[in-house]
PLY file of the C-alpha trace (Angstrom):
ply
format ascii 1.0
element vertex 291
property float x
property float y
property float z
element edge 290
property int vertex1
property int vertex2
end_header
9.86 -114.88 -21.54
11.04 -115.50 -18.01
12.85 -113.20 -15.62
16.03 -113.64 -13.58
17.23 -111.80 -10.50
20.80 -110.51 -10.89
21.59 -109.20 -7.43
18.87 -106.65 -6.67
17.92 -106.20 -10.34
15.11 -108.12 -12.04
16.16 -108.91 -15.60
13.67 -109.76 -18.30
10.87 -108.41 -20.49
9.09 -105.40 -19.10
12.06 -104.52 -16.90
14.68 -101.80 -17.51
17.45 -103.04 -19.79
20.30 -104.38 -17.64
23.54 -102.66 -18.69
26.87 -104.39 -18.10
30.15 -102.51 -18.48
32.76 -105.11 -19.45
35.99 -103.81 -17.93
37.55 -107.18 -18.73
41.28 -106.60 -19.12
40.95 -102.94 -20.19
42.34 -101.98 -16.78
45.77 -103.03 -18.10
46.67 -104.49 -14.71
46.18 -101.13 -12.95
43.66 -101.10 -10.09
43.32 -97.32 -10.38
42.20 -97.59 -14.00
39.69 -100.24 -12.90
38.32 -97.88 -10.26
38.05 -95.03 -12.75
36.07 -97.29 -15.08
33.80 -98.29 -12.19
33.26 -94.58 -11.45
32.34 -93.89 -15.07
29.92 -96.82 -15.17
28.22 -95.52 -12.03
28.09 -91.98 -13.42
26.55 -93.22 -16.68
23.88 -95.21 -14.82
25.01 -98.72 -15.75
23.90 -101.62 -13.58
27.06 -103.72 -13.30
30.71 -104.00 -14.23
32.42 -107.21 -15.21
35.97 -108.54 -15.09
37.74 -111.65 -16.38
39.43 -114.18 -14.09
41.96 -116.79 -15.20
44.33 -119.20 -13.51
47.07 -118.46 -16.01
48.98 -121.75 -15.74
45.75 -123.72 -16.20
44.21 -121.77 -19.07
47.40 -121.51 -21.15
49.99 -124.14 -22.09
53.66 -123.66 -21.17
54.40 -123.23 -24.87
51.81 -120.46 -25.21
53.10 -118.68 -22.12
56.69 -118.86 -23.39
55.79 -117.43 -26.80
57.62 -114.14 -27.50
55.28 -111.16 -27.24
56.56 -107.72 -26.36
54.25 -106.04 -23.87
54.38 -103.62 -20.93
55.05 -106.47 -18.49
57.88 -108.27 -20.29
58.95 -110.06 -23.47
56.64 -113.12 -23.38
52.96 -113.88 -23.60
53.15 -115.29 -20.07
54.38 -111.92 -18.78
51.36 -110.30 -20.38
48.81 -112.80 -19.07
50.18 -112.66 -15.53
50.43 -108.88 -15.62
46.75 -108.54 -16.51
45.54 -110.75 -13.66
44.46 -109.01 -10.48
45.52 -110.51 -7.15
43.25 -111.50 -4.29
44.07 -108.21 -2.56
43.08 -106.27 -5.68
39.80 -108.18 -5.98
39.17 -107.34 -2.34
39.58 -103.68 -3.33
37.22 -104.09 -6.29
34.63 -105.77 -4.09
34.77 -103.04 -1.46
34.86 -100.25 -4.04
31.80 -101.51 -5.94
29.88 -101.91 -2.68
30.79 -98.35 -1.73
29.69 -97.05 -5.15
26.49 -99.10 -5.20
27.14 -101.06 -8.40
27.10 -104.81 -8.98
30.24 -106.60 -10.12
30.98 -110.11 -11.35
33.42 -111.83 -13.70
33.89 -114.42 -16.41
35.86 -117.35 -14.95
37.95 -119.20 -17.52
38.65 -122.27 -15.36
37.23 -124.13 -12.37
39.69 -122.68 -9.84
38.66 -119.18 -10.91
35.01 -120.11 -10.31
35.87 -121.14 -6.75
37.94 -117.98 -6.25
35.09 -115.72 -7.38
32.49 -117.57 -5.34
34.12 -116.24 -2.18
32.77 -112.79 -3.12
29.17 -113.99 -3.38
28.75 -112.75 -6.97
25.25 -111.96 -8.23
25.86 -114.23 -11.22
28.53 -115.84 -13.38
29.25 -114.94 -16.98
30.27 -117.64 -19.44
32.59 -116.02 -21.97
32.23 -117.02 -25.61
35.71 -118.54 -25.51
34.53 -120.88 -22.73
31.00 -121.75 -23.86
31.97 -125.20 -25.18
33.94 -126.19 -22.06
31.59 -128.81 -20.60
33.48 -129.28 -17.33
33.58 -125.52 -16.71
29.87 -125.11 -17.44
29.01 -127.94 -15.04
31.19 -126.41 -12.33
29.61 -122.97 -12.76
26.13 -124.50 -12.67
27.01 -126.31 -9.41
27.26 -122.96 -7.62
23.53 -122.38 -8.04
23.86 -118.78 -9.16
22.32 -117.10 -12.23
24.36 -117.57 -15.40
24.80 -115.15 -18.29
25.85 -117.07 -21.39
27.57 -115.46 -24.38
27.07 -117.28 -27.68
29.99 -116.01 -29.77
31.74 -118.62 -31.94
28.74 -120.96 -31.61
25.92 -122.06 -33.91
22.36 -123.06 -33.06
23.25 -126.68 -32.38
26.00 -125.68 -29.96
23.71 -123.24 -28.17
21.11 -125.99 -27.79
23.73 -128.20 -26.13
24.74 -125.37 -23.77
21.15 -124.68 -22.76
20.45 -128.40 -22.28
23.47 -128.67 -19.97
22.87 -125.47 -17.99
19.07 -125.59 -17.88
16.81 -122.62 -18.57
16.14 -121.61 -14.97
18.36 -118.74 -13.92
19.86 -118.48 -17.41
20.33 -115.39 -19.59
21.47 -115.85 -23.22
23.42 -113.12 -25.01
23.61 -112.99 -28.76
27.25 -112.26 -29.61
29.69 -112.01 -32.49
33.27 -112.62 -31.37
35.25 -110.32 -33.62
37.08 -107.31 -32.16
35.83 -104.91 -33.35
32.91 -106.50 -35.19
32.01 -105.30 -38.66
28.39 -104.08 -38.95
27.67 -106.81 -41.50
28.65 -109.44 -38.92
26.36 -108.34 -36.08
23.26 -110.23 -37.27
20.99 -108.56 -34.74
18.00 -110.29 -36.31
18.99 -113.25 -34.15
17.72 -111.45 -31.06
13.97 -111.72 -31.84
14.61 -115.21 -33.19
16.23 -116.30 -29.91
13.40 -114.67 -27.96
10.95 -116.85 -29.89
13.09 -119.98 -29.59
13.73 -119.66 -25.82
10.58 -117.98 -24.46
11.45 -118.77 -20.82
14.97 -117.29 -21.00
15.83 -113.56 -21.03
17.71 -112.73 -24.23
20.36 -110.02 -24.44
23.28 -108.79 -26.49
27.03 -108.69 -26.00
28.46 -106.26 -28.54
31.98 -105.70 -29.83
31.20 -103.17 -32.54
32.50 -99.63 -32.85
29.97 -97.10 -31.60
26.80 -97.24 -29.54
23.95 -97.40 -32.05
23.87 -101.14 -32.85
23.47 -101.82 -29.12
20.50 -99.44 -29.06
19.00 -101.35 -32.00
19.56 -104.59 -30.07
17.59 -103.21 -27.14
14.82 -102.04 -29.48
14.65 -105.58 -30.89
13.99 -106.92 -27.39
17.40 -107.45 -25.77
16.84 -107.05 -22.04
20.59 -107.14 -21.29
23.27 -105.18 -23.11
26.94 -105.82 -22.39
29.68 -103.64 -23.86
33.41 -103.40 -23.26
34.24 -100.01 -21.75
37.45 -97.99 -21.79
38.81 -94.61 -20.79
40.34 -94.19 -24.26
40.06 -96.46 -27.30
43.64 -95.51 -28.21
45.02 -97.04 -25.00
47.28 -100.07 -25.23
45.38 -103.35 -25.12
43.69 -105.88 -27.38
40.09 -105.03 -26.41
40.26 -101.22 -26.33
39.27 -100.70 -29.99
36.03 -102.69 -29.52
35.04 -100.70 -26.44
32.81 -97.74 -25.62
34.50 -94.64 -24.28
33.01 -92.60 -21.47
30.89 -90.40 -23.71
29.47 -93.40 -25.55
28.57 -95.08 -22.26
26.49 -92.09 -21.25
24.80 -91.71 -24.63
23.92 -95.39 -24.87
22.48 -95.52 -21.36
20.40 -92.39 -21.96
18.94 -93.68 -25.21
18.25 -97.19 -23.93
16.50 -95.78 -20.86
14.35 -93.69 -23.20
13.34 -96.67 -25.37
10.07 -97.46 -23.55
8.94 -93.89 -24.20
10.04 -94.09 -27.85
8.19 -97.37 -28.39
5.03 -96.28 -26.58
1.85 -98.28 -27.11
0.98 -100.59 -30.00
-2.12 -98.62 -30.96
-2.71 -95.77 -33.39
-4.95 -93.01 -32.12
-5.16 -89.26 -32.59
-3.20 -87.76 -29.73
-4.43 -84.74 -27.82
-1.21 -82.98 -28.77
-2.07 -83.51 -32.46
-5.48 -81.81 -32.29
-4.26 -78.21 -32.56
-1.91 -79.25 -35.36
-4.81 -80.93 -37.15
-6.90 -77.79 -36.83
-4.07 -75.71 -38.24
-2.89 -77.97 -41.09
-5.73 -80.25 -42.25
-7.59 -78.70 -45.20
-10.42 -81.23 -45.33
-11.85 -83.98 -43.16
-14.29 -85.69 -45.51
-13.06 -89.32 -45.42
0 1
1 2
2 3
3 4
4 5
5 6
6 7
7 8
8 9
9 10
10 11
11 12
12 13
13 14
14 15
15 16
16 17
17 18
18 19
19 20
20 21
21 22
22 23
23 24
24 25
25 26
26 27
27 28
28 29
29 30
30 31
31 32
32 33
33 34
34 35
35 36
36 37
37 38
38 39
39 40
40 41
41 42
42 43
43 44
44 45
45 46
46 47
47 48
48 49
49 50
50 51
51 52
52 53
53 54
54 55
55 56
56 57
57 58
58 59
59 60
60 61
61 62
62 63
63 64
64 65
65 66
66 67
67 68
68 69
69 70
70 71
71 72
72 73
73 74
74 75
75 76
76 77
77 78
78 79
79 80
80 81
81 82
82 83
83 84
84 85
85 86
86 87
87 88
88 89
89 90
90 91
91 92
92 93
93 94
94 95
95 96
96 97
97 98
98 99
99 100
100 101
101 102
102 103
103 104
104 105
105 106
106 107
107 108
108 109
109 110
110 111
111 112
112 113
113 114
114 115
115 116
116 117
117 118
118 119
119 120
120 121
121 122
122 123
123 124
124 125
125 126
126 127
127 128
128 129
129 130
130 131
131 132
132 133
133 134
134 135
135 136
136 137
137 138
138 139
139 140
140 141
141 142
142 143
143 144
144 145
145 146
146 147
147 148
148 149
149 150
150 151
151 152
152 153
153 154
154 155
155 156
156 157
157 158
158 159
159 160
160 161
161 162
162 163
163 164
164 165
165 166
166 167
167 168
168 169
169 170
170 171
171 172
172 173
173 174
174 175
175 176
176 177
177 178
178 179
179 180
180 181
181 182
182 183
183 184
184 185
185 186
186 187
187 188
188 189
189 190
190 191
191 192
192 193
193 194
194 195
195 196
196 197
197 198
198 199
199 200
200 201
201 202
202 203
203 204
204 205
205 206
206 207
207 208
208 209
209 210
210 211
211 212
212 213
213 214
214 215
215 216
216 217
217 218
218 219
219 220
220 221
221 222
222 223
223 224
224 225
225 226
226 227
227 228
228 229
229 230
230 231
231 232
232 233
233 234
234 235
235 236
236 237
237 238
238 239
239 240
240 241
241 242
242 243
243 244
244 245
245 246
246 247
247 248
248 249
249 250
250 251
251 252
252 253
253 254
254 255
255 256
256 257
257 258
258 259
259 260
260 261
261 262
262 263
263 264
264 265
265 266
266 267
267 268
268 269
269 270
270 271
271 272
272 273
273 274
274 275
275 276
276 277
277 278
278 279
279 280
280 281
281 282
282 283
283 284
284 285
285 286
286 287
287 288
288 289
289 290
């Protein structure tokens, strides 16, 4: 399997698992919540945080924006979508804050104008959200920037993934196995796809974007070979917002990072020998050694 540089981090087999904290829209339009989530990601030892960027009037139809939907920003869906979008000044703050804290940041652009907007910040990569992975024009525009691409595969089958990879090319690509339900039921995770994708795309790092409740399935994903793990993160799963329930809280972020970092020690070497630490136990417990 190949490797890809994401900023100053080498991603791929034999490298530490690259952990992405998906802030997404869990900031609820509040830059201070975003900064607190960045702080918690840094404290937990995660490698990057990620946001979502949309040009609201391009991504959504006028009818969708006018649809009634009570929310903290007003009575329509358009009020909600606009309220959750950070301004250029707020992205300037995010950029400066992440640099100060020493953590990478990037975003999922949902339209071509958002790609161009984000490119101003010299992102270490682009993330293709599952909702956008069949948007040919968007994928071509992202690829034109010449940056690494992390591709989520939610809501797509093998044939669709093959078309995505053919369009984007394997160089500089990372593929994330993903199930796009929020939160995902354990029976829907299908983590067995991770080793299968590793075998199918040997030159592409394979990872996992999880939306389940809890941290353990993501640890299993890493044990199965995922070299990237992306999880939505939140200060409190009970907060208002559509993605909060499928997110890791602060404690879960720390536990998951600790266990994933310990995986190489857990897995050890693929050989069975008698360890030096076992010898005194053998002397104490083994009754016979006649075989």
